[in-house]
C-alpha positions in Angstrom: 91.4 88.5 77.4 89.8 91.7 78.5 87.6 93.4 75.9 87.4 97.2 77.3 90.0 98.2 79.7 89.6 101.4 82.0 92.9 103.2 82.8 92.2 106.1 85.4 95.0 108.5 85.2 96.0 111.9 87.2 99.0 113.0 85.4 101.7 111.1 87.7 104.2 108.8 86.4 102.7 105.8 88.0 99.3 106.7 86.2 101.1 106.5 83.0 102.7 103.6 83.8 99.5 101.7 84.4 98.5 102.9 80.8 102.0 101.7 79.2 101.2 98.5 80.9 97.8 98.4 79.2 99.1 99.2 75.8 101.6 96.3 75.8 99.7 93.7 77.7 96.2 94.2 76.1 96.9 95.2 72.6 93.5 94.3 71.1 91.6 95.7 73.7 89.5 99.0 73.7 91.1 101.2 76.0 89.6 104.2 78.1 91.6 106.5 79.8 89.6 108.3 82.6 90.7 111.7 84.3 88.8 113.0 87.2 88.6 116.4 88.4 88.2 116.5 92.1 86.6 119.8 93.0 87.4 119.5 96.6 91.1 119.4 96.1 93.0 122.4 97.1 95.9 122.6 94.7 97.1 125.1 91.9 95.1 122.8 89.3 91.8 123.1 91.2 92.1 125.6 93.7 89.1 127.3 95.2 85.3 126.8 94.0 84.9 129.5 91.4 84.1 128.8 87.8 87.6 130.1 86.5 89.4 127.5 88.9 87.3 125.0 87.7 87.9 126.0 84.2 91.5 125.8 84.9 91.1 122.2 86.4 89.3 121.0 83.2 92.1 122.4 81.2 94.6 120.4 83.0 92.7 117.2 82.7 92.6 117.9 78.9 96.2 118.2 78.8 96.8 115.1 80.7 94.2 113.3 78.5 96.2 114.9 75.5 99.5 113.2 76.9 97.9 110.1 77.1 96.5 110.1 73.6 100.0 110.9 72.2 101.5 108.1 74.2 98.9 105.9 72.4 99.5 107.4 68.9 103.3 106.6 69.4 102.2 103.0 70.0 99.6 102.9 67.3 97.0 102.5 69.7 93.6 104.1 69.4 92.9 105.3 72.7 89.2 106.7 74.2 89.3 109.4 76.6 86.9 110.6 79.3 86.9 113.8 81.6 84.5 113.6 84.4 84.0 115.7 87.6 83.4 114.4 91.1 85.1 112.1 93.9 87.7 110.2 92.0 87.1 106.6 93.2 83.3 107.3 92.7 83.6 108.3 89.3 85.8 105.5 88.2 83.7 103.0 89.8 80.7 104.2 88.0 82.6 104.0 84.6 83.9 100.6 85.8 80.2 99.5 86.1 79.3 100.0 82.5 80.5 98.0 79.5 84.1 97.8 81.1 85.5 94.4 82.1 89.0 95.1 83.6 90.5 98.4 85.3 94.2 99.0 85.4 95.6 101.3 88.2 98.7 102.8 89.1 99.6 102.1 92.8 100.5 105.6 93.9 99.1 108.3 91.6 99.0 111.8 93.3 98.7 110.2 96.9 100.1 110.9 100.3 100.5 107.3 100.7 103.5 105.8 99.4 105.1 102.0 99.6 104.2 99.5 100.6 100.8 100.8 100.7 98.5 101.6 97.6 97.4 105.2 97.0 94.2 106.0 98.7 92.2 106.4 95.2 93.8 103.0 94.0 93.1 101.4 97.3 89.4 102.2 97.1 89.0 101.0 93.2 90.8 97.9 94.1 88.4 97.2 97.3 85.2 98.0 95.4 85.9 97.3 91.7 83.0 95.3 90.1 85.6 93.6 87.5 89.0 92.4 87.8 91.7 94.8 88.4 95.4 94.9 87.8 97.6 97.2 90.1 100.9 98.5 88.6 103.5 99.6 91.4 106.4 100.4 89.0 107.4 103.4 86.9 107.3 103.7 83.4 110.9 103.6 83.5 111.1 100.1 85.7 108.3 98.9 83.3 110.7 99.8 80.2 113.5 97.6 81.7 111.5 94.3 81.4 109.7 92.3 79.1 105.7 92.0 79.3 103.8 89.8 79.8 107.1 87.9 81.0 107.1 85.1 83.8 103.9 85.2 85.7 103.1 83.7 89.1 99.9 82.4 89.3 98.8 82.1 93.1 96.5 79.0 93.8 94.7 78.0 96.9 92.5 75.5 95.4 89.5 77.5 95.3 87.3 78.4 92.4 88.6 81.9 92.4 92.1 81.0 92.0 91.3 78.7 89.0 89.5 81.6 87.5 92.6 83.5 88.1 94.7 80.7 86.3 92.4 80.7 83.5 92.2 84.4 83.1 96.2 84.4 82.9 96.3 81.6 80.3 93.6 83.6 78.2 94.9 86.9 78.8 98.5 86.8 78.4 99.2 83.8 75.8 102.8 84.4 75.1 103.9 84.4 78.6 105.7 81.6 80.9 103.6 80.4 83.9 104.3 79.2 87.3 101.8 77.8 89.5 102.5 78.7 93.0 101.0 77.4 96.4 101.9 78.5 100.0 102.1 75.5 102.3 101.5 77.9 105.4 104.2 75.7 107.5 104.4 76.7 111.4 107.9 76.1 111.1 111.1 76.9 109.4 113.1 73.9 109.2 114.3 71.7 106.6 112.8 68.1 106.3 115.4 66.3 107.6 115.0 68.2 110.9 111.3 67.2 111.3 111.7 63.6 109.9 110.1 61.2 112.5 108.3 63.9 114.2 104.6 65.1 114.1 105.8 67.9 111.8 106.7 65.4 109.2 103.4 64.2 108.9 102.0 68.0 108.6 104.5 68.6 106.0 103.5 65.7 104.0 99.9 66.6 104.3 100.5 70.0 102.9 102.6 68.8 100.1 100.2 66.1 99.1 97.4 69.1 99.2 99.6 71.4 96.8 99.9 68.2 94.4 96.4 67.7 94.2 96.1 71.5 93.2 98.9 71.4 90.8 97.4 68.4 89.2 94.0 70.4 88.7 96.0 73.3 87.3 98.0 71.3 85.1 94.7 69.8 83.5 93.6 73.4 83.0 96.6 74.2 81.0 97.0 70.9 79.1 93.3 71.8 78.0 94.9 75.2 76.5 97.9 73.2 74.9 100.0 75.7 77.3 102.8 74.6 80.0 102.8 75.2 83.4 105.6 75.2 86.0 105.2 74.4 89.5 106.6 75.9 92.7 105.8 76.0 96.4 106.8 78.2 99.6 106.8 77.5 103.1 105.6 80.8 104.6 102.3 82.4 104.9 100.3 83.2 101.8 100.9 87.0 101.3 104.6 86.6 102.2 105.4 83.7 100.2 103.8 84.9 97.1 105.5 88.3 97.4 108.9 86.7 97.9 108.5 84.5 95.2 107.5 86.9 92.9 110.2 89.4 94.0 112.9 86.7 92.9 112.3 86.1 89.0 108.7 86.9 88.4 107.1 89.9 86.2 104.0 89.8 87.7 101.4 88.0 89.9 97.8 87.0 89.0 95.5 85.7 91.9 91.9 85.3 93.1 90.5 88.4 94.6 89.3 86.5 97.7 90.3 82.9 97.4 89.4 80.4 100.2 88.8 82.4 103.0 86.8 85.4 101.9 83.3 84.9 99.9 82.6 88.4 99.8 84.0 90.9 97.2 85.5 93.3 99.2 89.1 92.1 99.9 89.9 94.1 103.2 92.3 92.2 105.2 92.7 89.3 103.0 95.7 87.6 101.1 95.0 89.4 98.0 95.2 92.8 99.6 98.2 92.1 101.5 99.9 91.0 98.2 98.6 94.2 96.3 100.0 96.3 99.1 103.4 94.6 99.2 104.0 93.4 95.9 107.1 95.2 93.7 105.4 93.7 90.6 102.6 94.1 88.9 99.6 92.3 90.5 96.1 91.2 88.9 93.1 90.2 91.2 90.6 88.4 89.4 86.9 88.7 90.2 85.2 85.8 88.1 86.0 83.2 85.6 86.3 84.1 82.1 83.2 84.2 80.2 82.8 81.3 77.8 82.5 82.2 74.0 
């Protein structure tokens, strides 16, 4: 389970949804709410470049952090706060590179980019964060309508990174229900009876055998922790199959940040990025395996 969680906030409802998610999901963690004053922004809080306008921006940031502190107090949570000045994603990443081991971000925030895309600051943080990241696309009202951690869909592809995601989910959300999910990525959309006796049946059998091997390994990981794991497959391409499955009964998605096809830490163009962009549910992208005690 994360020990120190960073939650960037900007005063928007989506940012506070990230904070609420953190309160409910990681109640034993140290939580830091971070507000970044962007001196290049031209709005009523930070307009101009005079000392007076910067003072107004600082006062606005303090008010936002005070609101966060009040929310934490309502939940009997001891919240740390930090106020910094600079380019938002740069400041967030600098703090994330300290003793933070997880970042929770609202997916929109005060950004001109709306669904199905992440907000520009959130997207930069997700791409470059040195630690695992949770993206919360819901509003605070939407979060209040469901239980957390709830039903978690863990996307698996047989990679070490997806195994790390499963281990993270089992350790971070011990009261959740879990479904291990594998996308078969079939090049056709037909029922089995329509492909029996053709080369497509052999392809389907091969994909299903691979899925079962992945599930056997996943069950062993869950069994070692005394936990139960359901399994499911989808026929479509990974990103689409994961989002479709999560949209029909899951409360959140946990997956590796890059999986089989991308050894680098940047996830641009990867399945993980496409899921984070499109999912109506919270998505956690896991960077590394949980540290052993």
